[in-house]
C-alpha positions in Angstrom: -16.9 28.1 6.0 -18.6 25.4 4.5 -18.7 25.1 0.4 -21.6 23.5 -0.9 -20.1 21.9 -3.6 -21.2 19.5 -6.8 -20.6 16.8 -3.9 -23.7 17.8 -2.1 -25.5 18.0 -5.0 -28.8 15.2 -5.1 -29.5 16.2 -8.2 -33.4 17.8 -7.2 -33.5 20.9 -7.9 -35.8 22.5 -5.0 -34.0 20.2 -2.5 -30.4 21.5 -3.8 -31.8 24.7 -3.3 -32.8 24.8 -0.1 -29.7 22.4 1.3 -27.6 25.5 0.1 -30.1 27.7 2.0 -28.7 25.7 4.9 -25.5 25.8 4.4 -26.0 29.7 4.2 -27.3 29.4 7.8 -24.3 27.1 8.8 -21.8 30.3 7.5 -23.6 33.0 8.9 -23.8 32.0 12.5 -19.8 31.3 11.6 -19.4 34.4 10.3 -21.1 36.0 13.3 -19.2 34.1 16.0 -16.0 35.2 14.3 -17.2 39.0 14.3 -17.6 39.1 18.0 -20.1 41.8 17.8 -22.7 39.8 19.7 -22.7 37.4 22.5 -22.6 33.7 22.0 -26.1 33.1 23.4 -27.3 36.2 21.0 -25.9 34.2 18.1 -27.3 30.9 19.0 -30.4 32.3 19.9 -31.2 33.7 16.3 -29.2 30.6 14.7 -31.3 28.4 16.2 -34.9 29.9 15.6 -34.0 30.3 11.9 -32.6 26.6 11.7 -36.0 24.9 13.3 -38.3 27.2 11.0 -36.1 26.5 7.9 -35.3 22.8 8.5 -39.5 22.3 9.3 -40.2 23.7 5.9 -37.4 21.9 3.8 -38.4 18.4 5.5 -42.0 19.1 4.6 -41.0 19.8 1.5 -38.5 16.9 1.0 -41.4 14.7 2.3 -43.9 15.9 0.0 -41.3 15.3 -3.0 -40.7 11.7 -1.5 -44.6 10.8 -1.2 -45.2 12.3 -4.6 -42.7 9.8 -6.2 -43.3 7.0 -3.7 -40.0 6.6 -2.7 -39.8 3.5 -0.2 -37.1 5.5 1.9 -39.9 8.2 2.6 -40.5 6.4 6.6 -37.0 6.4 7.4 -36.5 9.7 6.2 -39.1 11.4 8.0 -37.8 9.3 11.2 -34.1 11.2 11.1 -36.1 14.0 10.1 -38.4 13.8 13.8 -34.9 13.0 15.3 -32.7 15.8 14.2 -35.8 18.2 15.5 -35.7 16.5 18.8 -32.3 17.0 19.3 -32.0 20.7 18.7 -35.4 21.1 21.0 -33.0 19.7 23.6 -30.1 22.6 23.1 -30.6 25.0 26.3 -29.7 28.1 25.6 -29.2 30.6 28.6 -27.5 34.2 29.3 -23.7 33.0 29.9 -23.6 30.5 26.8 -20.1 29.7 26.3 -18.5 29.9 22.8 -17.6 26.4 22.7 -21.3 25.2 23.7 -22.0 27.4 20.5 -19.7 25.8 18.4 -20.6 22.1 19.7 -24.2 23.2 18.7 -22.9 24.5 15.0 -20.7 20.7 14.9 -23.5 18.8 15.8 -25.6 20.5 12.6 -22.4 20.0 10.6 -22.3 16.2 11.1 -25.5 15.3 10.7 -26.4 17.7 7.8 -23.6 16.5 5.8 -24.1 13.0 6.9 -27.6 13.2 6.2 -27.2 14.2 2.8 -24.5 11.8 1.4 -26.4 8.8 3.5 -29.8 9.6 2.9 -30.6 12.3 0.6 -28.2 11.1 -2.2 -30.9 7.8 -2.7 -34.1 9.6 -3.1 -35.6 8.6 -5.8 -32.5 6.3 -6.2 -33.9 3.0 -4.4 -35.2 0.6 -6.8 -38.7 -0.7 -6.3 -37.7 -4.2 -7.8 -33.8 -5.4 -7.8 -32.6 -7.7 -11.2 -31.0 -10.6 -9.9 -27.7 -9.4 -11.3 -27.6 -6.5 -9.3 -25.4 -7.8 -7.0 -22.7 -8.7 -9.3 -19.8 -6.9 -9.2 -19.7 -5.7 -12.9 -17.3 -3.5 -14.8 -18.8 -0.4 -14.2 -18.1 -0.4 -10.4 -14.3 -0.7 -11.1 -12.3 2.2 -9.6 -9.1 0.1 -11.1 -7.5 0.3 -7.5 -6.7 -3.3 -6.9 -7.6 -3.8 -3.5 -10.6 -1.4 -3.3 -12.3 -3.2 -6.3 -11.8 -6.4 -4.4 -12.9 -5.0 -1.0 -16.2 -4.0 -3.3 -16.8 -7.2 -4.6 -16.7 -8.4 -1.0 -19.3 -5.9 -0.3 -21.7 -6.7 -2.9 -21.0 -10.6 -1.8 -22.5 -9.8 1.6 -25.4 -7.9 0.4 -25.6 -10.9 -2.1 -25.9 -13.0 1.2 -28.0 -10.8 3.3 -30.7 -10.9 0.1 -30.6 -14.6 -0.3 -32.0 -15.0 3.6 -34.5 -12.1 2.8 -36.0 -14.2 -0.1 -35.8 -17.5 1.4 -39.3 -18.8 2.2 -38.1 -21.6 4.3 -37.1 -19.4 7.3 -40.0 -17.7 8.4 -37.9 -15.5 11.5 -35.0 -14.3 9.6 -34.1 -11.8 12.5 -31.1 -13.6 13.9 -30.0 -14.3 10.7 -30.3 -10.9 9.3 -28.9 -9.4 12.2 -25.4 -11.8 11.5 -25.2 -10.5 8.2 -25.7 -7.1 9.0 -22.9 -7.2 11.9 -20.4 -8.9 9.4 -21.4 -5.6 6.7 -20.9 -3.5 9.0 -17.6 -4.8 10.3 -16.3 -5.2 7.0 -17.4 -1.7 5.8 -15.5 -0.1 8.6 -12.1 -2.3 7.9 -12.8 -1.4 4.0 -13.5 2.3 4.5 -10.4 2.8 6.9 -8.1 0.9 4.3 -9.7 3.1 1.5 -9.0 6.0 3.8 -5.5 5.5 4.9 -5.1 4.9 0.8 -6.5 8.7 0.1 -4.2 9.9 3.1 -1.3 8.1 1.4 -1.7 10.2 -2.0 -3.2 13.2 -0.9 -6.6 13.2 -2.3 -8.0 16.7 -1.6 -11.6 15.0 -1.0 -10.7 12.7 2.1 -12.8 14.5 4.6 -16.1 14.5 2.1 -15.7 10.6 1.9 -14.7 10.1 5.7 -17.8 11.8 6.0 -19.9 9.5 3.7 -18.5 6.7 5.3 -19.1 7.7 9.1 -22.9 8.3 8.3 -23.0 4.9 6.4 -22.2 3.4 9.3 -24.3 5.1 12.0 -27.2 4.2 9.7 -26.3 0.3 10.1 -25.8 1.1 13.5 -29.0 2.6 13.8 -31.1 0.1 12.2 -29.4 -2.5 14.5 -30.9 -0.5 17.4 -33.7 1.4 16.7 -35.7 -0.5 13.7 -34.8 -3.9 13.8 -36.9 -4.8 17.2 -40.2 -3.2 15.6 -40.6 -5.5 12.3 -42.5 -8.4 13.7 -45.7 -7.6 11.6 -44.2 -7.5 8.2 -40.5 -8.4 8.6 -40.2 -9.3 4.9 -41.1 -6.1 3.3 -38.9 -4.0 5.9 -35.7 -6.5 4.8 -36.5 -6.3 1.4 -36.5 -2.5 1.4 -33.3 -3.0 3.8 -31.8 -4.8 1.2 -32.7 -2.0 -1.5 -31.3 0.5 0.4 -27.8 -0.9 0.9 -27.5 -1.9 -2.8 -28.5 1.0 -4.2 -26.4 3.2 -1.5 -23.3 0.9 -2.2 -23.4 1.4 -5.8 -24.2 5.0 -6.0 -21.2 5.4 -3.7 -18.9 3.8 -6.0 -19.9 5.7 -8.9 -20.5 9.0 -7.6 -17.4 9.3 -5.0 -14.7 6.3 -5.3 -14.5 6.3 -8.9 -13.4 9.7 -8.6 -10.1 8.6 -6.4 -8.7 7.3 -9.5 -9.8 9.7 -11.7 -7.8 12.4 -10.0 -4.5 10.4 -9.3 -4.4 9.5 -13.1 -4.6 13.3 -13.5 -1.5 13.7 -10.8 
């Protein structure tokens, strides 16, 4: 069963309420599977039908809200919503559907939903339009007081600062290769940092380790998605795209540290 905890709340009432509804759909399918009163095909058909309808309505409401507040992440969110809806259309339900196939569907939805909330929905209304110069400085408010985590966070801020320097360098006309190099470095260092952080959380028995892993994996996948799906399509308005990308990276990093990473030290101090 999946608990809709405070960690998954984005702070927007309608969106949180609808996310709770998605969690309820997942838990309902799991309950029915455990009762073994229906065939996997019947459960899957009902679950998939309700999920498609509910998700479509939710995505429509979420996108309308983002459009209303002129959120710069709207186009990226819309693309993720469309990809999820398309993936659901490719799931084939047949009379001899196995329980393992239904569990695969549920696992896919869980992974996508949790990752999407933590890497995308958490950023609704939080990506800044104009980044102040000091935003790339690793200040005391981001410190967890866990020395190696703070140093690695500082390095992540520095890498994003380098990316921003490239974006704002008017002497570079085509910044594709340069920014791709920085993104590769950011992705590589992020994976290394997340591994170190997760090893530390496992060592101290931190209870939200799995939640952290979900957020980390979602962020890395987002970087990979940018690499493959989007960076090849920015020739016409490269500058605007890259500026929005830097906004997102910096905002996600800051929000993740403040919302999740600082809790590690707070929990450890309470032992």
